[in-house]
N, CA and C atoms as an extended XYZ file, in Angstrom:
261
Properties=species:S:1:pos:R:3:atomname:S:1:resname:S:1:resid:I:1 pbc="F F F"
N        88.046      128.871      148.489 N   UNK     1
C        87.010      129.381      148.534 CA  UNK     1
C        86.740      130.639      147.192 C   UNK     1
N        85.301      129.871      145.830 N   UNK     2
C        85.177      130.498      145.586 CA  UNK     2
C        84.941      132.085      145.484 C   UNK     2
N        85.236      132.738      144.587 N   UNK     3
C        84.437      134.580      144.664 CA  UNK     3
C        83.391      134.320      143.901 C   UNK     3
N        83.131      135.842      144.539 N   UNK     4
C        81.319      135.812      144.071 CA  UNK     4
C        80.838      135.886      142.782 C   UNK     4
N        82.701      136.131      141.451 N   UNK     5
C        82.487      136.632      140.401 CA  UNK     5
C        82.622      134.945      139.671 C   UNK     5
N        83.065      134.133      140.135 N   UNK     6
C        82.803      132.609      140.093 CA  UNK     6
C        81.382      131.988      139.931 C   UNK     6
N        81.051      132.339      141.257 N   UNK     7
C        79.643      131.823      141.224 CA  UNK     7
C        78.752      132.184      140.106 C   UNK     7
N        79.005      133.639      139.577 N   UNK     8
C        77.622      134.281      139.228 CA  UNK     8
C        78.006      133.232      137.282 C   UNK     8
N        79.884      133.354      137.146 N   UNK     9
C        79.946      132.538      136.077 CA  UNK     9
C        79.745      130.804      135.337 C   UNK     9
N        79.987      130.228      136.957 N   UNK    10
C        79.518      128.784      137.196 CA  UNK    10
C        77.448      128.971      136.986 C   UNK    10
N        77.122      130.102      137.814 N   UNK    11
C        75.328      129.890      137.113 CA  UNK    11
C        75.150      130.169      135.439 C   UNK    11
N        75.865      131.024      135.064 N   UNK    12
C        75.227      131.518      133.726 CA  UNK    12
C        75.709      130.260      132.987 C   UNK    12
N        76.938      128.853      132.970 N   UNK    13
C        77.189      128.447      132.229 CA  UNK    13
C        75.704      127.000      132.257 C   UNK    13
N        75.283      126.815      133.260 N   UNK    14
C        74.276      126.080      133.537 CA  UNK    14
C        73.214      126.094      132.732 C   UNK    14
N        72.259      125.688      131.536 N   UNK    15
C        71.432      125.801      131.032 CA  UNK    15
C        69.776      125.014      131.678 C   UNK    15
N        69.431      125.953      132.441 N   UNK    16
C        68.355      125.026      132.923 CA  UNK    16
C        67.577      124.884      132.378 C   UNK    16
N        67.427      125.146      131.262 N   UNK    17
C        65.745      124.664      130.256 CA  UNK    17
C        66.191      123.733      129.760 C   UNK    17
N        67.298      122.993      129.916 N   UNK    18
C        67.518      121.730      129.005 CA  UNK    18
C        66.963      120.957      130.006 C   UNK    18
N        66.517      120.797      131.357 N   UNK    19
C        65.785      119.614      132.283 CA  UNK    19
C        64.343      119.666      131.815 C   UNK    19
N        63.794      118.770      131.508 N   UNK    20
C        62.587      118.272      131.821 CA  UNK    20
C        61.567      118.761      132.623 C   UNK    20
N        61.751      118.978      133.606 N   UNK    21
C        60.814      120.136      134.922 CA  UNK    21
C        60.967      121.863      135.113 C   UNK    21
N        61.515      121.952      133.732 N   UNK    22
C        61.534      123.499      133.597 CA  UNK    22
C        60.891      123.706      132.307 C   UNK    22
N        59.645      124.266      132.861 N   UNK    23
C        58.979      124.726      131.477 CA  UNK    23
C        59.410      126.189      130.511 C   UNK    23
N        58.911      125.496      129.410 N   UNK    24
C        59.525      126.493      128.249 CA  UNK    24
C        58.887      127.773      128.845 C   UNK    24
N        59.954      129.137      128.771 N   UNK    25
C        59.265      130.539      128.961 CA  UNK    25
C        59.758      131.616      127.775 C   UNK    25
N        58.653      132.240      127.893 N   UNK    26
C        59.318      133.315      126.756 CA  UNK    26
C        58.682      134.846      127.398 C   UNK    26
N        59.617      135.855      126.908 N   UNK    27
C        59.637      137.165      126.902 CA  UNK    27
C        58.356      137.493      126.076 C   UNK    27
N        57.371      138.033      126.156 N   UNK    28
C        56.571      138.994      125.781 CA  UNK    28
C        56.860      140.189      124.884 C   UNK    28
N        56.684      140.787      123.683 N   UNK    29
C        57.303      141.819      123.423 CA  UNK    29
C        55.931      143.251      123.720 C   UNK    29
N        56.070      144.920      123.740 N   UNK    30
C        55.592      145.357      124.188 CA  UNK    30
C        53.890      145.063      123.588 C   UNK    30
N        53.938      144.590      121.951 N   UNK    31
C        52.578      144.737      121.366 CA  UNK    31
C        51.940      143.824      122.125 C   UNK    31
N        52.593      142.290      121.888 N   UNK    32
C        52.347      140.922      122.629 CA  UNK    32
C        51.528      141.439      124.235 C   UNK    32
N        52.293      142.346      124.841 N   UNK    33
C        51.526      142.191      126.329 CA  UNK    33
C        50.441      143.483      126.122 C   UNK    33
N        50.157      144.277      125.560 N   UNK    34
C        49.362      145.230      125.515 CA  UNK    34
C        47.772      144.004      124.626 C   UNK    34
N        48.226      143.323      123.649 N   UNK    35
C        47.346      142.406      123.281 CA  UNK    35
C        46.461      141.443      124.610 C   UNK    35
N        47.884      140.984      125.074 N   UNK    36
C        47.202      139.804      126.452 CA  UNK    36
C        46.133      141.347      127.094 C   UNK    36
N        46.856      142.294      127.687 N   UNK    37
C        46.135      142.576      128.800 CA  UNK    37
C        44.753      143.367      128.236 C   UNK    37
N        44.468      143.513      126.785 N   UNK    38
C        43.274      144.093      126.308 CA  UNK    38
C        42.407      142.665      125.949 C   UNK    38
N        42.424      141.380      125.921 N   UNK    39
C        42.153      140.525      125.952 CA  UNK    39
C        41.549      140.042      126.959 C   UNK    39
N        42.606      139.965      127.638 N   UNK    40
C        41.870      139.806      129.103 CA  UNK    40
C        40.888      140.405      130.151 C   UNK    40
N        41.274      141.945      129.311 N   UNK    41
C        40.651      143.100      129.836 CA  UNK    41
C        40.934      143.171      131.401 C   UNK    41
N        42.722      143.239      131.749 N   UNK    42
C        43.024      143.074      133.320 CA  UNK    42
C        43.874      144.666      133.307 C   UNK    42
N        44.772      144.921      133.797 N   UNK    43
C        45.687      145.915      133.757 CA  UNK    43
C        46.866      145.037      134.388 C   UNK    43
N        48.448      145.364      134.268 N   UNK    44
C        49.314      144.445      135.004 CA  UNK    44
C        49.391      143.936      136.610 C   UNK    44
N        48.628      144.928      137.260 N   UNK    45
C        48.977      144.556      138.772 CA  UNK    45
C        48.212      143.310      139.391 C   UNK    45
N        47.157      142.933      137.860 N   UNK    46
C        46.054      142.042      138.301 CA  UNK    46
C        46.930      140.110      137.506 C   UNK    46
N        48.437      140.140      136.748 N   UNK    47
C        48.997      138.754      136.342 CA  UNK    47
C        49.326      138.588      138.062 C   UNK    47
N        49.507      137.234      137.991 N   UNK    48
C        50.925      136.680      138.795 CA  UNK    48
C        51.828      137.535      139.016 C   UNK    48
N        52.177      137.389      139.989 N   UNK    49
C        54.235      138.311      139.822 CA  UNK    49
C        55.365      136.848      139.927 C   UNK    49
N        56.496      137.153      139.468 N   UNK    50
C        57.693      136.411      139.457 CA  UNK    50
C        58.642      136.866      139.949 C   UNK    50
N        59.635      136.953      140.623 N   UNK    51
C        60.571      137.607      141.020 CA  UNK    51
C        61.806      137.656      139.898 C   UNK    51
N        62.285      138.606      139.986 N   UNK    52
C        62.798      139.248      138.550 CA  UNK    52
C        64.221      138.373      139.264 C   UNK    52
N        64.433      137.581      140.462 N   UNK    53
C        65.690      136.720      140.429 CA  UNK    53
C        65.331      135.586      140.496 C   UNK    53
N        64.631      134.919      139.794 N   UNK    54
C        64.209      133.440      139.475 CA  UNK    54
C        65.271      133.019      138.467 C   UNK    54
N        65.718      132.052      138.650 N   UNK    55
C        66.660      131.730      137.824 CA  UNK    55
C        66.782      131.692      136.088 C   UNK    55
N        65.270      131.379      135.522 N   UNK    56
C        65.207      130.965      134.761 CA  UNK    56
C        64.935      132.636      133.704 C   UNK    56
N        64.588      133.944      134.852 N   UNK    57
C        64.457      134.974      134.334 CA  UNK    57
C        65.837      135.574      134.317 C   UNK    57
N        66.881      135.284      134.979 N   UNK    58
C        67.997      135.785      135.025 CA  UNK    58
C        68.217      135.367      133.208 C   UNK    58
N        68.721      134.141      132.522 N   UNK    59
C        68.836      133.642      131.897 CA  UNK    59
C        68.240      134.300      130.435 C   UNK    59
N        67.374      135.090      130.967 N   UNK    60
C        65.964      135.487      129.581 CA  UNK    60
C        66.221      137.165      129.848 C   UNK    60
N        67.504      137.681      130.985 N   UNK    61
C        67.473      139.048      131.201 CA  UNK    61
C        66.137      139.852      131.143 C   UNK    61
N        65.212      138.956      132.043 N   UNK    62
C        63.890      140.008      132.206 CA  UNK    62
C        64.328      141.079      133.479 C   UNK    62
N        63.167      142.416      132.594 N   UNK    63
C        63.342      143.445      133.783 CA  UNK    63
C        62.028      143.805      134.330 C   UNK    63
N        62.246      144.357      135.382 N   UNK    64
C        60.884      144.352      136.126 CA  UNK    64
C        59.877      145.220      135.252 C   UNK    64
N        58.128      144.299      134.934 N   UNK    65
C        57.533      145.267      134.191 CA  UNK    65
C        57.383      144.215      132.886 C   UNK    65
N        58.479      143.360      132.648 N   UNK    66
C        58.151      142.381      131.598 CA  UNK    66
C        57.094      141.612      131.795 C   UNK    66
N        56.565      141.199      131.223 N   UNK    67
C        55.443      139.607      131.135 CA  UNK    67
C        56.246      138.677      130.492 C   UNK    67
N        56.296      137.515      131.200 N   UNK    68
C        56.694      136.138      130.762 CA  UNK    68
C        55.513      135.179      130.586 C   UNK    68
N        55.379      134.171      129.198 N   UNK    69
C        54.630      133.414      129.105 CA  UNK    69
C        55.404      131.810      129.374 C   UNK    69
N        54.702      131.386      129.905 N   UNK    70
C        55.460      130.423      130.371 CA  UNK    70
C        54.605      128.633      129.733 C   UNK    70
N        54.728      127.885      129.246 N   UNK    71
C        54.260      126.761      128.647 CA  UNK    71
C        54.142      125.629      128.926 C   UNK    71
N        53.185      124.837      129.915 N   UNK    72
C        53.139      124.102      130.825 CA  UNK    72
C        51.972      123.060      130.156 C   UNK    72
N        52.346      121.981      130.377 N   UNK    73
C        51.573      120.738      129.758 CA  UNK    73
C        51.077      119.983      130.913 C   UNK    73
N        49.997      119.285      129.692 N   UNK    74
C        49.119      118.700      131.233 CA  UNK    74
C        48.034      117.470      130.315 C   UNK    74
N        47.884      116.409      130.687 N   UNK    75
C        47.173      115.464      130.561 CA  UNK    75
C        45.792      115.934      129.328 C   UNK    75
N        45.364      116.857      130.755 N   UNK    76
C        43.958      116.646      129.782 CA  UNK    76
C        43.966      117.783      128.627 C   UNK    76
N        44.757      118.738      129.409 N   UNK    77
C        44.514      120.200      128.194 CA  UNK    77
C        45.393      120.268      127.690 C   UNK    77
N        46.612      119.690      127.439 N   UNK    78
C        47.461      119.624      126.308 CA  UNK    78
C        48.380      120.436      127.029 C   UNK    78
N        49.029      121.844      125.944 N   UNK    79
C        50.093      122.495      126.339 CA  UNK    79
C        48.714      123.802      126.663 C   UNK    79
N        49.146      124.559      127.870 N   UNK    80
C        48.505      125.863      127.384 CA  UNK    80
C        49.567      126.803      128.284 C   UNK    80
N        49.259      128.195      128.248 N   UNK    81
C        50.215      129.165      128.464 CA  UNK    81
C        49.617      129.325      130.286 C   UNK    81
N        50.420      130.359      130.785 N   UNK    82
C        50.392      130.671      131.869 CA  UNK    82
C        51.284      132.062      132.101 C   UNK    82
N        51.162      133.309      132.500 N   UNK    83
C        51.411      134.720      132.343 CA  UNK    83
C        51.979      135.265      133.399 C   UNK    83
N        52.912      135.871      133.758 N   UNK    84
C        53.651      136.168      134.800 CA  UNK    84
C        54.019      137.642      134.588 C   UNK    84
N        54.045      138.282      135.806 N   UNK    85
C        54.630      139.904      135.397 CA  UNK    85
C        55.861      139.935      136.335 C   UNK    85
N        56.648      140.485      135.731 N   UNK    86
C        58.501      140.158      136.899 CA  UNK    86
C        58.626      141.576      137.745 C   UNK    86
N        58.235      141.395      139.090 N   UNK    87
C        58.497      141.595      139.819 CA  UNK    87
C        60.247      142.271      140.690 C   UNK    87
């Protein structure tokens, strides 16, 4: 039976971003976060949430309060961005 440490090691070796179903995700730096909130005239509480335990966020080492930019593809709009705050 694999130990918890072995399972964590196996999870880290898999790069889920290589899968075509996983959209490109990146962390915003504090300046970009402030600019985003100002641009849309919103507070962080008004952003959609994403859990810190999400597999992609584990690879990005996201912390509570960070904002993630997710690039999505659409046949109509091409590529567009979706923002979420880590909880």
